[in-house]
C-alpha positions in Angstrom: 9.4 -18.1 2.2 10.8 -14.5 2.8 7.8 -12.8 1.9 5.6 -15.3 3.4 8.0 -14.5 6.7 7.8 -11.2 6.1 3.6 -10.8 5.5 3.1 -12.5 8.5 5.3 -10.7 10.6 3.7 -6.8 9.6 0.1 -9.2 10.5 1.0 -9.9 14.1 2.2 -6.4 14.3 -0.4 -4.4 12.8 -3.9 -3.4 14.0 -6.6 -4.2 13.2 -7.1 -1.8 10.2 -3.4 -0.9 9.7 -2.2 -1.1 6.2 0.7 -2.6 4.2 2.7 -1.2 1.2 4.7 -3.8 -0.6 6.6 -1.7 -3.7 8.7 -4.6 -4.8 7.4 -7.7 -4.5 9.0 -9.3 -7.3 10.8 -8.8 -10.7 9.1 -11.7 -12.2 7.5 -9.9 -15.1 4.1 -10.8 -14.7 1.9 -8.1 -12.4 -1.4 -10.9 -12.9 1.2 -13.6 -11.2 2.3 -10.8 -8.4 -1.8 -10.2 -7.9 -2.9 -13.1 -7.2 0.3 -14.6 -4.7 0.4 -11.1 -2.9 -3.9 -11.8 -2.3 -2.8 -15.5 -1.5 -0.8 -14.3 0.5 -2.7 -11.8 2.1 -5.8 -14.6 3.2 -3.5 -16.5 4.8 -2.6 -14.1 7.3 -5.7 -12.2 7.9 -4.7 -9.2 5.7 -7.3 -7.7 2.7 -6.0 -6.3 -0.4 -7.2 -3.2 -1.0 -4.8 -2.4 -3.8 -2.7 -3.6 -6.5 -1.9 -1.5 -8.9 0.7 0.6 -11.6 2.0 3.7 -11.9 1.1 5.0 -8.4 4.5 7.4 -8.7 6.5 9.1 -10.8 9.9 7.4 -10.5 8.1 3.5 -9.9 7.1 1.6 -12.8 6.3 -2.1 -11.1 3.7 -3.2 -9.2 2.6 -1.3 -5.9 0.2 -3.7 -3.0 -1.9 -2.2 -0.2 -2.8 -4.7 2.2 -5.1 -3.8 5.2 -5.8 -6.2 8.4 -8.9 -7.1 9.3 
């Protein structure tokens, strides 16, 4: 429920077109599950996943998620 609460609050305060960057969604070891879960969270709160990638940063090996408020 914590991720849900964070995404809901971000969606509430973001202006239309605003972005939310998530660097640390889970340590579950299943990037495809994380992508699906983040996309579902985004959709429930009026956001869209613009980017879900790995390797965005030299010293960060986890998936990063960029969400945008519609």
